[in-house]
C-alpha positions in Angstrom: -168.3 -43.9 -18.7 -166.8 -46.3 -16.1 -164.4 -48.0 -18.4 -163.0 -44.5 -19.1 -162.7 -43.7 -15.1 -160.9 -46.6 -14.4 -157.5 -46.3 -16.2 -157.2 -42.7 -15.1 -157.9 -43.9 -11.1 -155.5 -46.3 -11.7 -153.3 -43.9 -13.1 -153.3 -41.5 -10.2 -153.5 -44.5 -7.0 -150.2 -45.8 -9.1 -148.6 -42.3 -9.1 -149.3 -41.4 -5.1 -148.0 -44.9 -4.1 -144.6 -44.1 -6.0 -144.2 -40.6 -4.8 -142.6 -41.4 -1.5 -140.0 -44.3 -3.0 -137.2 -42.3 -3.8 -137.1 -40.8 0.0 -137.8 -44.2 1.3 -134.8 -45.4 -0.8 -132.6 -42.9 -0.1 -132.9 -43.1 3.3 -132.1 -46.7 3.6 -129.3 -45.8 1.8 -128.1 -43.5 4.3 -128.4 -45.5 7.1 -126.2 -48.2 5.8 -123.7 -46.1 5.2 -120.8 -46.5 8.0 -117.8 -44.1 9.2 -114.5 -45.3 9.8 -112.0 -43.5 11.5 -108.4 -44.6 11.3 -107.2 -43.4 14.8 -103.3 -43.5 13.5 -103.9 -40.7 10.7 -106.0 -38.1 13.5 -103.9 -35.1 14.7 -103.5 -34.5 17.9 -104.7 -31.2 19.1 -102.4 -29.9 21.9 -103.4 -26.6 23.5 -100.5 -24.5 24.6 -101.0 -23.2 28.3 -101.2 -19.1 28.3 -98.2 -17.1 29.8 -98.5 -16.5 33.5 -100.0 -13.3 34.4 -98.1 -10.7 35.2 -98.0 -9.1 38.8 -99.7 -5.6 39.6 -98.5 -3.7 42.6 -100.3 -0.7 43.8 -98.7 1.8 46.4 -100.8 4.5 47.8 -99.3 8.3 48.5 -99.5 10.1 51.6 -101.9 10.0 54.1 -102.8 13.4 55.1 -104.7 14.5 58.5 -105.9 11.2 59.6 -105.6 7.7 58.5 -108.8 6.6 56.4 -111.1 3.4 57.5 -110.1 1.4 54.2 -106.3 1.7 55.6 -107.0 -0.4 58.8 -106.7 -3.8 56.7 -103.3 -3.4 56.6 -102.9 -3.2 60.6 -100.8 -0.4 61.4 -97.7 -2.5 59.5 -96.3 -1.7 56.1 -96.9 -5.4 54.1 -98.5 -5.9 51.0 -102.0 -7.5 50.7 -103.9 -9.6 47.5 -107.0 -7.7 46.4 -108.6 -11.0 46.1 -108.2 -11.2 49.8 -109.9 -7.9 50.4 -113.8 -8.0 51.0 -115.8 -6.7 48.3 -116.2 -2.9 48.4 -113.5 -2.0 49.8 -111.6 1.0 48.6 -108.6 -0.6 47.1 -110.1 -3.7 45.8 -112.6 -1.2 43.5 -109.9 0.8 42.4 -107.8 -2.8 41.5 -110.8 -4.1 40.1 -111.7 -0.8 37.6 -108.0 -1.2 36.7 -108.2 -5.1 35.7 -111.7 -4.7 33.9 -110.1 -1.7 31.6 -106.9 -3.5 31.0 -107.7 -7.0 32.5 -104.0 -8.4 29.7 -101.8 -6.2 31.5 -103.2 -5.8 35.2 -105.2 -9.0 35.8 -106.8 -9.4 38.8 -105.7 -12.6 40.2 -102.2 -11.6 40.7 -103.0 -8.0 42.0 -101.8 -6.6 45.1 -101.8 -3.7 47.5 -99.0 -2.3 49.5 -99.6 -0.4 52.5 -97.5 1.9 54.6 -97.7 4.6 57.2 -98.1 7.2 54.7 -96.9 9.9 57.0 -95.2 12.7 55.2 -91.4 12.3 56.4 -88.3 10.7 54.5 -87.9 8.7 57.3 -90.7 6.7 56.8 -90.4 6.3 52.9 -87.6 4.6 53.1 -88.7 2.2 55.7 -91.6 1.5 53.7 -89.1 0.9 50.6 -86.9 -2.0 52.5 -90.2 -3.6 53.8 -91.5 -3.2 49.9 -88.4 -4.8 48.5 -88.6 -7.5 51.5 -92.5 -8.1 50.3 -91.6 -8.2 46.2 -88.5 -10.6 47.2 -90.9 -13.3 48.8 -93.3 -12.6 46.1 -91.5 -13.5 43.3 -90.4 -16.6 45.0 -93.7 -18.1 45.3 -94.6 -17.4 42.1 -91.7 -19.0 40.5 -92.7 -21.9 42.9 -96.4 -21.6 41.2 -95.3 -21.1 37.3 -91.9 -22.0 36.7 -90.7 -18.6 35.5 -89.9 -15.3 37.1 -92.5 -12.9 36.9 -93.1 -9.7 35.3 -94.0 -7.0 37.7 -95.7 -3.8 37.2 -95.6 -1.2 40.2 -98.4 1.6 40.3 -97.6 4.4 42.8 -99.7 7.3 43.9 -98.2 10.4 44.9 -94.9 10.0 47.3 -95.7 6.4 46.9 -93.6 7.0 44.2 -91.2 7.7 46.1 -91.5 4.7 48.1 -90.7 2.8 45.0 -87.6 4.8 44.0 -85.9 4.4 47.6 -85.5 0.8 46.4 -83.2 1.9 43.9 -80.7 2.4 47.1 -81.5 -1.1 48.2 -80.7 -3.1 45.2 -77.3 -4.9 45.7 -75.1 -5.6 42.4 -76.2 -9.1 42.2 -80.2 -8.5 43.0 -82.9 -10.8 41.5 -84.9 -8.0 40.1 -84.5 -6.3 37.1 -86.3 -2.9 36.3 -87.3 -1.6 33.3 -89.0 2.0 32.6 -91.7 2.4 30.3 -90.7 4.7 27.5 -92.1 8.2 29.9 -90.0 7.1 32.8 -86.8 6.5 30.2 -87.4 10.2 28.6 -87.4 11.3 32.2 -84.5 9.9 33.4 -82.5 10.4 30.1 -83.4 14.1 31.0 -82.6 14.0 35.0 -79.0 12.3 33.6 -78.4 14.9 31.5 -78.7 17.5 34.4 -76.6 15.1 36.7 -79.5 14.3 38.7 -80.3 10.5 38.3 -80.8 9.7 42.5 -83.7 9.4 44.3 -82.8 12.5 46.5 -84.2 14.2 43.4 -87.5 13.1 44.1 -87.9 13.6 47.7 
């Protein structure tokens, strides 16, 4: 009986001893592998810089009856302010952040500006504001070119009579002006319609 059990136990213990052997051999084989990389054959990866962000300028409209508290940040003068310079929660900053949030590609917040003017319901006030806006844009363009090395794309969003402030800049543009306007599709259609009617000056909109 004992002689019959002995061969079985011997075979069993031999099987147990040999079970981890293939795994051990495999691990030792992997550990001895060496990964050789020829640096001369490694392709260099160059990350192309993204295009500089376009400039967005918001021009507010007429301020009826009284000057809102949020407008005081301009200090009773026509000027261009960067959105990031305005305090959190400011009316114009919230407006700009809302636009940038919904289309950051075309209206990035880092190059978003607000142009403040008196907002008075007078043609002369809008003409004066147009002169100041034009000067501010020229200065902003020069700063942009120094920073990015190329001329900027400038998008102007105007509300109410702020649109007439922008249109009045057409009278200020010299023949060799550094600014080249590009109308949107809708604006181009409106301009063509007015041109066919013989009305293409800013007087049409005043």
